[in-house]
C-alpha positions as CSV (number, residue, x, y, z in Angstrom):
1,M,96.8,71.2,-100.8
2,T,96.4,74.9,-101.0
3,E,93.3,76.3,-99.4
4,V,91.2,78.6,-101.6
5,D,90.3,82.1,-100.4
6,Y,86.8,83.1,-101.3
7,V,85.7,86.7,-101.4
8,I,81.9,86.7,-101.1
9,F,80.5,90.1,-102.2
10,D,77.3,92.0,-102.9
11,V,76.5,95.4,-104.2
12,E,73.4,97.6,-103.8
13,T,72.9,100.1,-106.6
14,T,71.1,103.2,-107.8
15,G,69.3,101.1,-110.4
16,M,69.6,98.0,-112.6
17,K,72.0,98.9,-115.4
18,P,75.4,100.5,-115.3
19,S,75.1,101.1,-119.0
20,E,72.3,103.6,-118.2
21,G,74.4,105.5,-115.6
22,H,73.4,103.5,-112.5
23,A,76.1,103.0,-109.9
24,I,77.0,101.2,-106.7
25,V,75.8,102.7,-103.5
26,E,77.0,99.9,-101.1
27,L,79.7,97.3,-101.5
28,A,80.3,94.6,-98.9
29,A,82.5,91.5,-98.9
30,Q,83.9,88.9,-96.6
31,R,87.2,87.2,-97.3
32,V,86.8,83.5,-96.2
33,R,89.5,80.9,-95.6
34,D,88.9,77.4,-94.2
35,R,85.2,78.5,-93.9
36,Q,86.2,81.3,-91.5
37,V,85.8,85.0,-92.2
38,V,89.3,86.4,-92.1
39,D,88.6,90.0,-93.3
40,M,85.7,92.2,-94.2
41,F,85.0,95.1,-96.5
42,D,81.8,97.1,-96.1
43,T,81.1,100.6,-97.2
44,I,78.5,103.0,-98.4
45,V,79.5,104.6,-101.7
46,N,78.8,108.0,-103.0
47,P,78.1,107.3,-106.7
48,G,78.0,111.0,-107.7
49,R,74.3,110.7,-108.7
50,S,70.9,110.3,-107.0
51,V,69.5,107.0,-105.9
52,D,66.4,106.0,-107.8
53,L,63.3,105.9,-105.6
54,E,62.6,102.3,-106.5
55,A,66.1,101.2,-105.6
56,A,66.0,103.1,-102.3
57,Q,62.7,101.4,-101.5
58,V,64.4,98.0,-102.0
59,H,67.6,98.6,-100.0
60,G,66.8,101.6,-97.9
61,I,69.9,103.6,-98.9
62,T,68.7,107.1,-99.6
63,D,70.5,110.2,-101.0
64,E,70.8,111.4,-97.4
65,V,72.6,108.2,-96.3
66,V,74.9,108.5,-99.4
67,R,75.7,112.2,-98.6
68,R,76.4,111.4,-94.9
69,E,78.3,108.1,-95.1
70,G,79.3,107.6,-98.7
71,K,82.9,107.3,-99.9
72,P,83.9,108.1,-103.5
73,L,83.9,105.4,-106.1
74,L,87.4,106.4,-106.9
75,E,88.5,105.2,-103.5
76,V,86.2,102.2,-103.0
77,I,86.5,100.3,-106.3
78,P,90.4,100.1,-106.3
79,A,90.3,99.2,-102.6
80,F,87.9,96.4,-103.3
81,T,90.1,95.2,-106.1
82,L,93.0,94.9,-103.7
83,F,90.8,93.2,-101.1
84,A,89.7,90.6,-103.7
85,E,93.2,90.0,-105.1
86,G,94.1,86.3,-105.4
87,A,90.7,85.0,-104.3
88,T,87.8,83.3,-106.0
89,L,84.9,85.7,-106.2
90,V,81.5,84.5,-105.0
91,A,78.1,86.1,-105.3
92,H,74.5,85.2,-105.8
93,N,73.7,86.2,-109.5
94,I,77.4,87.3,-109.8
95,R,76.9,88.7,-113.3
96,F,74.8,91.5,-111.8
97,D,77.3,92.5,-109.1
98,L,80.4,92.0,-111.4
99,Q,79.0,94.1,-114.2
100,F,78.8,97.1,-111.8
101,V,82.3,96.5,-110.4
102,N,83.8,96.1,-113.8
103,H,81.9,99.1,-115.2
104,H,83.4,101.3,-112.5
105,L,86.9,99.8,-113.0
106,E,86.7,100.6,-116.7
107,A,85.5,104.2,-116.0
108,L,88.6,104.6,-113.7
109,G,90.8,103.3,-116.5
110,L,91.5,100.1,-114.6
111,P,91.3,96.5,-115.9
112,P,88.3,94.3,-115.1
113,L,88.5,91.7,-112.4
114,Q,89.9,88.4,-113.7
115,N,89.4,86.3,-110.6
116,P,87.9,82.8,-110.7
117,L,84.1,83.0,-110.1
118,I,81.4,81.0,-108.3
119,D,77.8,82.0,-108.7
120,T,75.6,80.5,-106.0
121,L,72.6,81.0,-108.3
122,D,74.2,78.7,-110.9
123,L,75.4,76.3,-108.2
124,A,71.9,76.1,-106.8
125,H,70.5,75.3,-110.2
126,Q,73.0,72.5,-110.6
127,K,72.3,70.9,-107.3
128,L,68.7,71.6,-106.5
129,L,65.3,71.4,-108.1
130,L,63.2,74.2,-106.5
131,G,60.4,76.6,-107.5
132,S,62.7,79.6,-107.0
133,Y,66.4,80.3,-106.7
134,A,66.1,83.7,-105.2
135,L,68.5,84.3,-102.3
136,G,65.6,84.7,-99.8
137,Y,64.0,81.5,-101.0
138,L,67.2,79.5,-100.8
139,A,67.9,80.9,-97.3
140,K,64.5,79.6,-96.1
141,H,65.1,76.3,-97.8
142,F,68.4,75.8,-95.9
143,N,67.2,77.5,-92.7
144,I,69.7,80.3,-93.0
145,P,68.7,83.4,-91.0
146,Q,68.2,86.4,-93.2
147,P,67.5,89.3,-90.9
148,T,68.0,92.2,-93.4
149,A,67.5,91.3,-97.1
150,H,68.8,93.7,-99.7
151,R,71.6,95.2,-97.6
152,A,75.0,94.2,-98.9
153,L,76.6,92.8,-95.8
154,A,73.5,90.9,-94.7
155,D,73.3,89.4,-98.2
156,V,77.0,88.5,-98.1
157,E,76.5,86.6,-94.9
158,V,73.5,84.6,-96.3
159,T,75.5,83.9,-99.5
160,R,78.4,82.7,-97.5
161,E,76.3,80.2,-95.6
162,L,74.5,79.2,-98.8
163,L,77.8,78.6,-100.6
164,F,78.8,76.1,-97.9
165,K,75.4,74.3,-97.9
166,L,75.6,73.9,-101.7
167,L,79.3,72.8,-101.7
168,D,78.4,70.2,-99.0
169,L,75.6,68.7,-101.2
170,K,76.4,65.6,-103.2
171,K,75.6,65.8,-106.9
């Protein structure tokens, strides 16, 4: 039996909708095989626009951080596509993250990601009956440490552990 590689990823953004010009400011991912992290991808992105104050208050990534550490989208998005090649993509509320990645791919004239997908939000709905399915709530429910919410790599680590807890549940 062939073991599946998962690429668990998360984005932080300048706002909520790429259709309104919002963009990725942080993209992190872990490639996982046999439940072990075998590779990582983690970068601040310079989206070529300012970060909305409300978004910066959520994730703490300011225009100054983007100017100092950000890599261009033109470099980051194709690199992530190569990183994710051949893997099942996993995220919590994957539609949000994927809409940004695919929007940027389209803007670069590249095809959207066609990888198989697992949404831990959908998986939690299928396997659990809870009052909330927010990542932080699920982390508490499963006693998964969540030291820094709303930073991409920290959310990837929580999502990875959540994925395994959900996959191990019967139902």
